[in-house]
N, C-alpha and C positions, 0 to 999 in steps of 0.2 A: 504494500500500500504506500503510495507516494504522499508527500505532504499536501495538505489543503491550504487555502490562502490564509486562514487564520493562524495556522501553525507557522507558516512562513513569516507572517507579520510578527508573531511572538519571538521567533528566532532573531529577526532583524532588530527588535527592541533590546534583546539580550546582548547582541554582538556589538563591540565598539568599532564599527566600520567607519563612521564619520571621524575624520581626523587621523586615520591610520595611513601610514606610508607603505607603499608596495616595495618590498625589498627583493623578492624573487618570485618567479612563477615556475611551477613544476607540473608535469603531467604523468601521474603514476601509471595510467593505462589508457586504453582507447575510449574510455567513457567518463573520465573524471579529470578535474583540474584542481590544483592547490595554489592559493595565493599566500605567500609568506609575508606577514604584515608586521609593522611596528607601530604601537600606540604609546602615548606617554605613560600609560599604565603598565606597559610591557609588551614583549613580542607575542604573537599568536598566529594561527593559521586558519584560513577559510577553505573549507572543502566543498566542492560542487560536483555532484554526480548526475549524469544524464541518462542513466539506464532506464529502460522503458517502464519497469515495474518498481523502481526504487529511486526515482529522481528526487534530489534533495540538496540542501546546503546547510552547513552547520560548522561550528568550531571543530578543528581537528586536533585531537590530543594523542591519538594512536597512529602508528605507522600503517599506511595502506597495505592491503594484502598482496598487491601485485605491483610490478614496475614495467616500464617500457622505455624504448629509446625516445629522445626528444622529438616531438612532432612539429609539423609546420605551424599550426596555430600558436603553440606555446612559444616558438621562436619569434613570431610576430609580436606577441604580447610583451616579450622581453625587450624588444627593440622600441616599442611604442609607449608602454605604461610603467616599465620598471623604473623605480625612483619617483614615480608620481604620488600625489596625495589624494586620498578619497575625500571628496567634498561632501557628498551625501549619498545615502542608500535608501531607496524607497520601493514600495510595491504599488504601482499605479492602479487604483480601482479594484484592488483585491483580485487580480487576474493571474496569480502565480507567475508573475513576471517581475523580476527585480532589476531596478535601474540604478547602476552605480556610476556616479559622476566622478571623473578623475581629472585632476589638474596637474600637468607636468610642464613647468616653465610657463610659457604663455599659451600653450595648447590645452584645449579642453576636449576630452574624449568621454565616451559613454560605453560602459560594459553592460550589455543586456544579458540577463540569465533567465531563460524561459524554461519553466519546470512543468512541461505538459506531457509527461509520459513518453510515448514513442515520438512525439514532435518536439521534444526538448532540444535546446540548442543554446550556445553562447555566441554572441556577436559583439564585435567592437565597431563602433561608428564614431564619426566626428560629431561636433555639436549640432550639425544640420541633419544628422541621421543617415549620412552616406556610409554604406558598409565598407569597412576596411578589410575585413575578413571574418570568417565564421568557423566555429569548431567543426560543424558539419556543413559542408557546402551543399545547398539545395537550390539549384537554378529555378525549378518550377515555382518555388515559394519566394523567388527573388532574394534568397539569402546567400548572395555571392558578392564579391568585391564590385563596387561601383553602383550597386542598386541602393535604393533608399528604404530604410527599415522604418515602418510606421506600424507598430503593434495595434491590432484590433482589440479594443478594450470592451469587455462586457460588464454589466452590473454584478457586483459581488453577491454570491448566494449566501443568505443569512443562516441557512439551516446547518452549515458546517460548524464544527466545534473542535476544540483542542482535545486530543486523546488523553486519557488519564496518565499521569506520570508522577513519580515520587517528588514531593514538594521540597525535599532537602537538597535536590540538585536542579540545575537549569534544564530547561526543555531541550536546549541544544545538545547538552551532554547526554541526556536521555536518548535523543534521536540517534546520536552517534553510536551509542552502545547497542541500541535496538537493531539498527541495520548491520552493525558489525557482527552481532550474534547471528543474524539471519544469513549474512554472506558466508560466515564460517560454517554454518550448518549446510548450506547449499554446496560449498566446496567440499565439505566432509562427505556428503552423499555422493558427489561426483567421484571423489577419490575412492570411496568404497566400491562403487560400481566398476571403476576402471581396474581396481585390484582384483575384484571377483572375476571379471572377464579374463584378466591375466592368469589367475589361478586355474580357471576352467581350461584354458588353452594349455597351460603348463601340465596339469594333471592328465589331460588327454594324451599328450606326447609321452609323458612318463609311463603311463600304463601301457601304451603301445610298445614303447622301448622295452619295458620290463617283460612283456609277453614274448618279444623276439629273443631276448637274452635267455629266458628260461628254456625256450625251444633249442637255442644254440648250445646251451649247457648240456642238454640231453644228448646232442650229437657229439659233443666233445668228451663226454664222460668215458667213452671207450677209445681214447686216443692211442693206447698201446698197440691196438690192432694194426694201425698204419705202419708202425715201425716193424712189426712182424711181417707184414706184407712186403715191405721194402727189402727186408733181409732175405725173405724167401725168393723174391724175384731175382736179386743179385746172386743168390746161391745157385740158381738155375739159368743164369744168363746165357750160358753156352747152348742151352737147349731151345732158347727162344729166338724169335726173329721179329723184325718190324712188320706189322700187319696182324700179329696174333692178337686175339681179343680175350683170351682166357688162359689162366694157368691153373691146372689141377695138380695139387701137391699135398704130400703128407705133412700134417702139422705136428711137430714133435711135442708141443706143449699140451695139446688136447688128445693126441693120438688118433685124430680123425682126419678124413680127407677134407682139404680146404680148396674152395674155388675162388680164385682171385681175378676179378675182371681187369682187363688191360685195355689201354687205348691203342687201336690198330695204327693210328697216325704217329705214334711215338715209338722210339726204339726201346728195348728192354731197360737200358740204363735210364732213359728218360721216364719210363713208368715207375722205376724204383725211386728216382728223384722226386716224382710227384707224390709218392707215398710218404717219403721222408719229410717233404714240405708240409703235407697235411698233419703228420705226426707232430712236427715242431710247432705248427700253428695251433693245433688243438691243445698240446701240452702247456704252451705259454698262455694260450687264450683261456684255458679253464680257470686258472687262478685270477686272471684279469676279469673274467666274466663274473666270478663270485664277488670280487671287490666292487664291480660296477653295479651288480644287483643290490648289494648292501647300500651303496651310495644312493641309488634311485629310491630304495625303500626309505632311506633317511630323508630324501627330498620330499617324498610324498607325505611323510609324517610332519615335516616342517610346514608344508602347504596346509595341512589340516590345522596345525596350531595357528597359522596366520589367519585362516578363515574364522577360527573361533575368536581371534582377537578383534576382528572387524566390528563385532557387535558391541564391544565395550570401549574401544579406543576412541578418544575425542580429540587428542592433540594432532593438529594438522601436520606438524613436522614429523611426528612419529609415523603417521599414515603415509606421508610423501616418501619416507625412507623405505616403505614396504613396496613401493611401486618401482619395479625394475626398469631401467632404461636399456634400449636395444644396444648391443655391442656394435662398434664400428666395423666396417668391412675389413679394415686392416686387421683388427683383432680376430675376426672370424677366420681369416686366412691363416693366421699364424698359430691359432689354438687348435686346429684340426689335427687328426692323426697323421703320422708320418707315412707318406706313400711308399710303395715298393716293398722290398724285403730288408730286414735288419739282421746282421750277424755279429757275433762277438769273437774277437781274436786277441788274446793276451791283454785283456782290459780295454782294447780299442773297439769302437763301434764301426761296423762297415755297413753302408747303405747301398742298395742296388735298385736302380730304376729300370724296370723291364720294358717300358714303352716310352714313346716320345713325350707323352703327357706326364708320366712319372719322372722322367729325366728333368723336364722343365720345372716341375713343381719342387723337386728336391733342390735344384739349382737356385730357384728364386727365394725359397722360404725356409730351408732346413739345413743349409750348409753355410760356412763362413770362409773368409779369405784364406786362413791357414790350413784348412782341410785339404787333403790330397784327392785328386781326381784321376781316375784311370779309364782307359778306353782302348779297344782293339784298333790297330792302325789301319788295316785294310778290309775290315769287316764291319758291317753295321751291328750294333748291339747295345748292351746296357751301359749306362754311366755308373761307375762304381766310385764311392766316396769313402775315405777313411777319415773319421772325425778326429781332429787334433786334440791333444791333451796338453794343458799348460806345462811348460818346462820339460816335456818328454818328447823324444824323437820316435818316429814310427819304426819298430823292429823289422828286420828283414823278413822274418816269418810272417808277420802281419801283412807286409807288402806282397809276399807270395800268396797268402790266403786270398787277398783282394784280387790279385792277378788271376788266380784260378777261377774265381767267381766271374771276372770280366770275360774270360774265354768261354766259360760254361754258358753264360747268358748272352751269347753272341752267335753269329752265323759260323764262327770258327769251331763250334762245338764238335761238328762231325770229324774234323781233322784232328782235334784234340790238342792243338797248339796254335800259337799266334804271337805276333809281335805287338806289344802295347806301348803306348806312351802315357806318361803321367806327369802332372804338375800341380801346383797349388791352385785352388779355386780363384784366388785373386789375379791369376795370370790368364784367366779365360775371358774372352770377349765375345759377346753375343753377335752372331752373324746377321746383318740386316737383310731382309728380304728372303732369308733361307727358311727351311722347314722348322717347325716347332722344336725347340731344344738344341738347335745347331749352334755350336760354339767354335771359336778359333783359338787354339791354345798357343801360348808362348812360353819360352824357357822350359820346354818339355824335355823329359829324359826318356830313354828307351828301356824296355824290359821284355825279354823273350820268356814266354811261359809255356810249359807243357803241362796239361792237366794231370794231376796226381790223384788217383782214385781214393787213396787213404785220407789225404788232406781234404778232398771234396766231401767224402762221407762224413768226416768229423764236423765239417761246417754245416752240412745239410741236416744232420741228426741233432745238431745244437747241443 
């Protein structure tokens, strides 16, 4: 409910507008204006709000809820009335229009404050009524620069009265607190609604993720079978050929015949490597899955606690802190899982990108200048990186491990050997106009590598 004319009249009687000097003009948001004034009795602030359902003016004693960048009209007022003295403030004819006469030097200006709900506005005119500018520019109502503002005045309606308020405080202070409480409640309701929408979306994602993880945990629970399959395939590698789709073999652990499916497009060694990779992934993944499941269950519990808090929390700062802000794109890129494969060699981490996309992603977001980069010289294949450790040089055995992986994950795998070049990541330059992930190395060194099955098996089995 906005102020009626009798309430505006009472506030004008309470406020020491006449004789106050305008020291500063501020605009807290897109619907309000603050005049910082000085009267012989002391400094004070006049607050004007133009919102459709709560247009008003009163003394300001509390900090406004919101803030915004300086706006056009505020800058005009600063240039034209800052330093001026208010000569008079009246409400002509009880029409919810406040006329403030301002004298600055020899210039006399008028600040009009119209408190008409959706039609509220603030205009600055010269003494003849010519509009210098308006808070809201409305060409159809001729409330723009250069037009003449002549408010239409209607007879005051006598049936209006001043709403009840505590007699121990001024009506202006009562109005300030009344609308402050209402705005805080509206903001609280909006915050609660936003947080509930956020919680609903968050819980939906968490439940979907939890369901996926539980299914994957069931798949990973028998991770030992993949190592058994890989061992059995390698032990019968002489009997197998590329194109075979099944290996029937005696399982010494169970004493039963075991049927191991093979990919006919892969060689026996590649089928074994696939099994070892699944074993390694399942073994490492099982523990990670259990930790992630516990983490998601904790997040769901936290969401329940947050939802329970919404019904009782009234502090706006506390509620605002519950509303999560979206992460920046840069954060999203860098906090994702590391692409490709990861291996460990004598305390050093080796990363392998198997595709152009993985190579490029590793190079952009997961390696640094002092990390080593390896690649086959005459064959397309994986980018292999050895993550540097402060104060330690890369051992020869680790370099050979990385070299074996570079040959194995390249077109040179069939021949079992290849020449590599390696250099630090800081000596790589991205090739303009070339395919994704293409780089031009400098200060590179040569390394000849022949695949060693024992070394490779140790790496693949993890």
